[in-house]
C-alpha positions in Angstrom: 2.7 -7.3 -7.3 -0.1 -8.7 -9.3 -0.6 -7.9 -13.0 -3.7 -8.1 -15.2 -4.1 -7.8 -18.9 -6.0 -5.0 -20.5 -7.1 -4.0 -23.9 -6.8 -0.3 -25.0 -7.1 1.9 -28.1 -7.1 5.6 -28.9 -10.2 7.3 -30.2 -9.7 10.9 -31.2 -8.4 12.6 -28.1 -9.2 9.8 -25.6 -7.7 6.5 -24.6 -10.3 3.8 -24.0 -9.8 0.4 -22.4 -11.1 -2.5 -20.4 -9.6 -5.3 -18.3 -9.4 -8.5 -20.3 -11.1 -10.4 -17.5 -14.0 -7.9 -17.4 -14.7 -6.9 -21.0 -18.1 -5.3 -20.2 -16.6 -2.6 -18.1 -14.8 0.2 -20.0 -13.1 3.3 -18.8 -11.1 6.1 -20.5 -8.5 8.7 -19.9 -7.1 11.8 -21.6 -3.7 10.1 -21.6 -2.4 6.5 -21.5 -1.2 7.1 -17.9 -4.6 8.4 -16.9 -6.3 5.4 -18.6 -4.0 3.0 -16.6 -4.9 4.7 -13.3 -8.6 4.5 -14.2 -8.2 0.8 -15.0 -6.5 0.3 -11.6 -9.4 2.0 -9.9 -11.9 -0.1 -11.9 -10.1 -3.3 -11.0 -10.3 -2.4 -7.3 -14.0 -1.8 -7.6 -14.7 -5.0 -9.6 -12.6 -7.3 -7.5 -13.8 -5.9 -4.1 -17.5 -6.5 -4.7 -18.3 -2.8 -4.8 -20.1 -3.4 -8.1 -22.9 -6.0 -8.0 -23.4 -8.8 -10.5 -20.0 -8.5 -12.2 -19.7 -10.4 -15.5 -16.3 -12.0 -16.2 -14.5 -13.9 -18.9 -12.9 -17.2 -18.1 -11.8 -20.4 -19.9 -13.6 -23.7 -19.9 -11.8 -27.0 -20.6 -14.1 -29.1 -22.8 -12.0 -32.0 -24.0 
């Protein structure tokens, strides 16, 4: 099973988050469990090519 990092926070009655590798693509849920399910769906869409021109975060070795 693969794992990915995500960032999340609560704003009023909603849980909001994004995948660390894809910080431009946010989702939300009414509960933390719903947010996690929405993040799984978002990951599937982003990694499958269903969303065009996906922007990512990566690391670059410079020295």
